[in-house]
N, C-alpha and C positions, 0 to 999 in steps of 0.2 A: 120550412119549405113545405109547400102544398102540392098535391097531385095535379098535374097539368090536365088530365082527362076529366077529373072531377070539377076543376075550376071552369072548364068549358061549358058545363051544365049548371053552374052556379053553386056547387057544393064547396065546402071548405074542409077537405080531408088532408091530414098530415101524410107526407110522402115517407116511404120506408126504403126506397131504392131509386137509382137513376138508370134509365135505359142505356144499355151498352152500345146501342147503335146511334140513336138521335140525341141522347142526353137529357130527355124529358124526365122530370121527377114523377114517380108513380106510387100510388098507394098499394096496399096489400091486395085489394080487389083487382086492380088493373095490371099488376105485375105478372109476367109469364116467366116461370123459371124452367130452364131446361139444362140438360147435362152438356158440358163441354169437355171433350176428351183430349187430354194432352198426349202427345206421342214422343217417342224417342227412337233414335236409330240404333240398331244393333249390328252384329257382324253381318257382312255381306249386304249392307245397306237395307236390311229389312226394317220396316217401321212397325212398332208395337205400341199399343195403348198403355198408358200409365194409369194404374189404379190408385185411389178412387178418382172418379171424374170430378172436375170442379163444376161450378154452375155459372150460367150466364142468365142475366135478367134483362128482359126486353119489355117495352110497353106493348099493348095489344096490337097497335097498328104495325109496329116493326115486326112483331111475331107473325102477323098475317102475311106481310110482304117478304119475309125471310125465305119462305119456301116457294114463293111464286116463280113462275117461269119468266125469264127475261123478255122484255118487249123487243120486238124487232125494230131496228133503227130505220127510220124513214128519211133521214137527212141525206141528201145526195152527197157523194164523195167529190170534193172540189178537185181532186187530183185526177179523177177519171175523165177521160176524153169524151166529149159529147158528139163526136163526129159519127 
């Protein structure tokens, strides 16, 4: 399997991972690795992080959009009265 981003520019680079969000194959250059903290509930419903963190791999596009602010919805609500 080859890297999707490299193939878009005509390169033929082997993929080393698959994006956790969109499923695109990525090479080592285009892979973005970050920590994913697992949690567990303890007494009194307190949530604590579990050590060590696991990892999540995303393509560069999904990594950029992961932290972006959500876009405001401009589609009118069909249930809302127009009177």
